[in-house]
N, C-alpha and C positions, 0 to 999 in steps of 0.2 A: 465744102471748099470755102477757104477764107477769101472774101472780097472786101475791099476797102474803097470807099467813095468820098472823095474830098469836095468841099464847096467853100464858098466865102471869098474867093480870090476876086481881084478887081482892080480899080485905080484908087490910089490913096495919095493925098498930098503929103509932102515931107512934114514930119512931126506928127502925123496922124496915126491912128490905130486902126487894126484890122484883125478880126477874129476868124481863123480858118477852122473848118469842122472836117472830122474824119469818121465817117459812119461804117462801122464794121458789121459783116455778116459772115455767118458760118463759124464764129468762135465756139470752141467746145465749152460747155458749161462747167466742166470740171478741170479746166486748165487756166493757168495764168499766162498772160501774154506781155511781151514788150511791144510797146507801140512807139514809133518814132516819127518825127517830122525831119525831112531833108529838103534841101533846095538846090537848085542848079540854075545859074545864070549863063546866058550865052558865052561860050568861050571859056567857061571856067569849070573846075572840077565840082563834083557833087559834094555838098557840105551837110554834115549832120547838125542840125539846129537844136533839137530837143528830143529827150526820151522820157518814157514814163512806164512803170511797172504797174499793171492793171490791179494787182493785189495790194502791195504796199505802198502805192501811189508815190514811190520814190521818183523824183524827177531831177533831170540834169540838163544843163544848157551849154551851148557853144560860147565861147568868149565873145563872140560878135553880137549876141543877143543877151548875154547875161545881165541881169539888173533892170532889163525892159521887157522881158517876155515871161509867159506863164503857160504851162501846158497842164491840163487836168482832164479828168474823165467824168462824164455824167453817169451816175450810178444806175439810172434806170435804162437809158437808151444805149449805154455803153459807148456813146460818141466820145471821141477825143478831140479836144480843142486846143488850138495854139493861138494865143494873143500876143502880138507884138506891138509895143508902144514905140512912140518917137520914131517913126519910119524914117529911114534914110534911103538915098538913092541906091546904095549898095544893097539894100534889102530886096531890089527887084530881082525877081527869080520865078522859076517855076517851082512850087511847093508840092512835095510828095509826102504821102503818108505811107508808113510801112509797119509790118508787124512780123513777130516771130514768136514761137512758143517759148516760154520762159522756163529755163532748166537750172536756175542758179546763177550766182555772179551779178555783174552789172550790165543792165541793158544797154548802156552806152557803148559796150565793146562787143555787142552782138553783130553778126551778120543777119540781114533780113530776108526772109523767104517770100513774103506777100507784099505786093505793092499796089498802090492806086495809080490813076491815070494823071494825077497832077492837077494843080489849080494855079493859074498864073496871077502874080501879084505885081504890079507896076507902081513904083513910086515916083510921082511926077507932078508938078504944078501946071 
């Protein structure tokens, strides 16, 4: 069974940076996965922030973080990281990691089957 555990959330000042981690377990060794970061702020719809293909390392970002975010995977631990620089108040949200078995196409367009519990990020001075 695939499980995802997020960490790294917390309080960050405006303009600061924060790196979130998603540690997966249960990934089949012979499969490729899409891993995505989503976020949801109170009263707002869930937003897809970034996705990565664990084989080709193809990454894509939402317009809201493009140019100030990076998603990557540690080859050894398989942990997927999300760094967002220049934090703004609108980045305040609960951030979730999600995964799906890759079967072709673009990870950005996938529906995700496996979800973590989320980690809260608050941008405030």
